[in-house]
matplotlib code that plots the C-alpha trace (Angstrom):
import matplotlib.pyplot as plt

x = [12.8, 11.7, 9.5, 7.1, 7.6, 4.0, 4.3, 7.5, 5.9, 3.1, 5.5, 7.6, 4.5, 3.1, 6.3, 6.6, 2.9, 3.3, 6.2, 4.5, 1.2, 2.8, 4.6, 1.6, -0.9, 1.3, 1.7, -2.0, -2.7, -0.4, -2.2, -5.7, -4.7, -3.0, -5.9, -8.9, -7.6, -5.0, -7.3, -8.5, -6.8, -6.8, -3.2, -4.4, -6.7, -4.7, -1.2, -1.0, -1.6, -4.4, -2.0, 0.1, -2.9, -4.2, -0.8, -0.6, -4.2, -3.7, -0.4, -2.0, -4.8, -2.4, -0.2, -3.2, -4.5, -1.1, -0.2, -3.4, -3.0, 0.6, -0.2, -3.0, -0.8, 2.1, 0.0, -1.7, 1.6, 2.9, -0.1, 0.5, 4.2, 3.7, 2.2]
y = [22.7, 19.6, 17.0, 15.2, 11.5, 10.8, 12.7, 10.9, 7.5, 8.4, 9.4, 6.2, 4.1, 5.8, 5.3, 1.6, 1.1, 2.8, 0.6, -2.6, -1.5, -0.9, -4.3, -6.2, -4.4, -4.9, -8.6, -9.0, -7.1, -9.4, -12.4, -11.0, -9.6, -12.7, -14.9, -12.8, -10.3, -12.4, -13.6, -10.1, -8.3, -4.9, -4.2, -3.1, -0.5, 1.0, -0.3, -2.3, -5.9, -6.8, -7.9, -4.8, -2.5, -4.5, -4.4, -0.6, -0.1, -2.4, -0.9, 2.5, 1.1, -0.8, 2.3, 4.3, 1.6, 0.7, 4.2, 4.7, 1.3, 2.0, 5.3, 3.7, 0.8, 3.1, 5.5, 2.6, 1.1, 4.5, 5.0, 1.5, 2.0, 5.5, 4.3]
z = [17.1, 18.9, 17.2, 19.5, 19.7, 18.9, 15.6, 14.8, 15.6, 13.2, 10.4, 10.8, 10.9, 7.8, 5.9, 6.8, 6.0, 2.6, 1.5, 2.8, 1.1, -2.2, -2.3, -1.0, -3.2, -6.3, -5.6, -5.0, -8.2, -10.1, -8.8, -9.5, -12.8, -14.0, -12.9, -14.1, -16.6, -18.4, -21.1, -22.2, -25.0, -23.6, -24.7, -28.1, -26.5, -23.6, -24.2, -20.9, -20.2, -17.8, -15.0, -15.3, -15.0, -12.0, -10.3, -10.7, -9.4, -6.4, -5.6, -5.3, -3.2, -1.1, -0.5, 0.7, 2.9, 4.2, 5.1, 7.2, 8.8, 9.6, 11.2, 13.3, 14.5, 15.3, 17.3, 19.1, 20.0, 21.1, 23.5, 24.9, 25.6, 26.9, 30.1]

ax = plt.figure().add_subplot(projection="3d")
ax.plot(x, y, z, "-o")
ax.set_aspect("equal")
plt.show()
């Protein structure tokens, strides 16, 4: 079975975007959480510090956004190089 190059480009772009999105989102979450949520005592209620919770949430958001952006960029690059 032959996989089309367009599909393969989208898969690779999505994988790269996923990894970059998780790392960037987690880092941004640590910055935001440490800055704005560091003073709250939410550890007693949910068992996580504020910066940990923000890092997890932003990592998930970053993974979703990075995946979609990676696919879009890869397909756009594929169309440009196809000509």
